[in-house]
N, C-alpha and C positions, 0 to 999 in steps of 0.2 A: 457524070450524073446527068440524066436526061429526064425530060418530062415523062417519058414512057415508064422509066424505072419508078418514078414517084407514084405513077398512076397505079402501080401494082400494090401500093400500100393504102389505096382508098378503101374505106370501110374497115380498115384494120386500126388497132389501138397500139400506139407506140409509147413505151415508158422511157423517159429520159431522167436518169438519176443525176443529181447535180445540175439539174436543168436551169437553175439560176446563176450558174457560173459562167465563165468566159465561153468555153466550148459548148457547154450544155445549152446555153441560152441561144446561141447561133444555130444549133441543131433544132431547137424548138421552133425558132423563126422560120427555118426553111421548110419544116414539116407543115406548120400551120399555114404558111403562104400557099401551100398546095392542098389545103382543106383536108388535112390528115389529123385524126384524133390524137392528141397528146396528153399524157399524164406526166406531170413533173414532180419528182420527189426531191426535197432539199431541206436541210436544216438551217440554211443561212449562216453556217460557220465561216464560210469563205465566199459563197454566193451572194449576190446583191439583189434585193427586191426590185430595185430600179431596172434591172436587166429584163425582168418578166412583166413589168407593169403594162407594156403595150398588149400583152397577151390576155390579161385578166378578164377582159370583156368578150373574149372569143369563145363561142359556144363549144369549140372543138378543143378547148384548153381546160385541164383540171389540175389544180395545184393541191398537193399533199405536203404539208409541212411535217417532216419526219426525218428520222436519222437511220441510216443503214446499219448502225450498230444495234438497232432494235429489230429483232426478227419479225415482230408483230407489224411494225411499220412496213417492212419489206413485203410481207404477205398481203397487206391491205393494198399497197401500190401495185403489186402484180395481178391483183384480181381482174380477170377478163382481158389481160394484156396479151397481145400477139407477139410483139418484138420488144426487146430491151436494148437501149443504148446506155450502157453503164459508164457514166463519166464522173460519178461521185468519188472523190479521193481527197486525201490531204497531201497536197504536192509540196515540192521544195526540198532539196538536199539539205540546206542548212537547218531548216525546221526539224527534219528528221534526226539530225545530229543532236540538236538541242533537246528534243522531246521524242525519243524513239518509241516510247510506250503508246502515246496517243496516235502517232503515225501507223503503228502496227494495228491498233484497235480499229481504226477507220479502214485502212487499206487491205488488211487481211481478214479480220473478223467480219467487218462490213461487207467485204467482197463475198466471203463464204456465205453469209446471210442471204445476199442477193442471188447467188447460185442456187441455194436451197429453195428460196421463194419462187424462183423462176422454174425450177424443176417441178415444184408442187403445182404450179399454175399451168404446166404444159406449154410454156412459152415456145414459139417456133424457133426463135434464134436469139442468142445472147451475144451482142457485140460489145466489147469492152475496151476501155482506154488502157493500153499497156504503155510501156516507156522505153526510150532508148537508153535510159540509165542502166537497164539490164545488161548491156554490153560490157559494163564495168571496166576491168583493166586490160581487156582485149584490145590490142593497139592496131591491128591491121585495118586499113581503110580500102574500100568502103565497107560498112558493116552489112553482113548478110545474116539472114534470120537464124540459121542453124548453127552459128559460131559465136559463142558468147564467152566472157571471162568471168572473174570473180567480181561480185558487186562491191561498190566502193562507199556505200552509205546505207543506213537503215531504210531509207526510201527505196533505193534500188532493190534491196532484198525483198521488200513487200511486193514490188511490182513483178518480180520474178516468181514469187510464190503465187501470185494471181494466175500466171500462165500455167503453173504446175496444177493448181486446182481446177482451172478451166479444162485442162486435158483429162483429168480424172473424171470430171462430170460428163465430159463428152464420151469417154469410153465406158464408163460405169452406168451412167444414167441416161445416155443418149440424148443429152442436151446439146443442140447444135450451137457451138461457140466460135467466134472469130475475135482475135486479139489484134489491136492496132498499136504498134510501137510508135508513139508520137515523138517527132524530133522538133523541139523548140518552136512550138506553134506560137503565132502572134496575129494580131488583128483587133478589130473593133470589140469593145467591152472588156478587154484585158485590163485588169485593175493595175493602175500605176502606184497605188498607195501601199503602205505597210512595209514591215521588215523583209518580207519575202516576195516582194514584187518581181516580176519578170523583167529582164534587162531592157527590152524595147520600150514598153510603156514608161518604165522608170526614167530612161534616158530622154524620151520624148517630153516628159513632164519637167525634167530638169532644164532641158534646152528652152522650153517655152517660158519657164520662170527665170531664164537667163542665169542659171546655175551650171557650174562645170560638172558634167558626168564623170563618175569615177570608174575606171576599168580595173578589174582585178587582174594584176600581172601586167606584162608589157603589151598586152593587146594582141598577141600572136595566137592565143587560143582561138579555135574556130568551131563553128556550129553550122549545121544544116537547118537554117531558119525556114520555116514552113508556114505560109499564109493560110488563115482560117478556112477559106473557100476551098482549098485543096483538101483539108481535113474533113469538111462537110461532104465533099464528093466521095471520099474514101468510105465514110460511115454509110452513106446511102448505097454505094456499091456493095458493101458488105451485107447490109440488110436485105438487098434485093437479088443478089446473085442466085442463079439456078445451077451454077457449076458446082457439082458435087465435090470436086477435087479441091475447091476453094474453101470449103467449110471445115471446121475444126482445125484451123490453121492460124498462124501468126504472121503479120505483115509490118514492114516498115512504112511509115507515113511521113513523107518528106518530099522535098523537091529534087534532091539528088545532087546538090551543089553545096559547097561550104564557104562561109564568109568569116574572116577573122573579126574579133570584137572591135579592133581598131577601124577596120573597113566599114563595119556596121555603124559605128558612131560618126564616121565621116559622112556616110550616106544620109543619115538622119539629119545631120547638120545642114547638108546641102539641100534636101527637100524641105525642111523647115524654114530655111533662109528665104524661100519663095513666098512665105507668108510674113516673115519678119526678117528683114535684111541684117539686123544687128546680131542675129544668131551666128552669123558667119565668123565673128570674132571671138566666140566663146572657147575657152581653152578646155581641152580634154585632159583629165588627170588620171594618175595611177596609184594603185596600192597593191599590197601583197596578194597572191593567189589565195583562193578559199580552199579549206580542207574538203576533200571529197569530190572536187570538181574534175571532170574528164578533160584532158587537154584538147582533144580533137574529136569531132563527130561528123560523120558523113554516111548517109545511107545509100545502099543499093535499093532501087525501087523496081528492079526487074521482076521479082516474084509478083509484086502487086499489079504491075502492068500485064503480066502473063495471065494470072488467075482471076483478077478482079477488074480488068480492063481500066486500071487506073491511068489517068492522063492529066497530071497537074497542070493547071492553066497559069499560075502565078509564080514567077521567080522572085528572088529577094527584092529586086528593084521595083517591079510592078506591085508587089505586095506592100512594100514599105510606102509607096506613094498613096495607096488606098488607106492604109492604116493612119499615116500622118494626116491626111485630109480629114479623117474621122476624128482623130484626137484634137486637131485644131478647132473643130467646130463644137466638141463636147467637153473639153477639159476646162 
């Protein structure tokens, strides 16, 4: 992501759905800091008002409180929009297992509404959050975009359906789409609270509170943890690329290395101990594995490097240091 890339968006309007969420608010911040007009659509079901409070007085920022399950809200949000960054979704594998109907309503029906509204508004490009969960039970590592298995959860099904719908809208309605399969994104503003909190902010909060984090399983499960700034770079690259071969395609968004959950917890303990030495002695506990969890996840990012000039700057260590510093100041 370069200043020159962002300059190509000057005078354009970018809609960020789910703009009050973790990834969405970071995207809004990057765009606004480069004087780009941003419309945020959010119903605050999982997004936080505090995430967008700094933007409310920015003349380039417009908040629409609405729901992607309402086609009228989607049409309103897409009015006059040049580009869409579609981040709105109901995440979490466990949540989808507990409530598959709501997950489907938001992630499939809501996604289709956004495609229709974007088509009707003649949006130039529709970049959307896909998911590494789409790889399902395919065991080979690293994951390459054109080889997937059977989904292991309702959430994974919905994210795969997104890709199928995007492909149809590309071929049938000539809507330019790019799907970004996120791999375990982490960083500032990721919510540590609630039953479906992601593992890194949850562990950080527990360490800071001098509680023992609990790992599902023996800690050998591994993930390709991806710092938020890498994800922002990929979204901007996808929005601004002039490479025709890159459009109407799907990409892994990751760093390309995997870290076990036990290694992750140990790193967090080490970095947080720099702020509070007593954290060093906190025990890490274990319980049974969760239903629907994929044992190992590792992305090939070769396609993204080749077609979108993706060059992730933050590995797990440098990303965790940035995240831990932010959480220490803000929790």
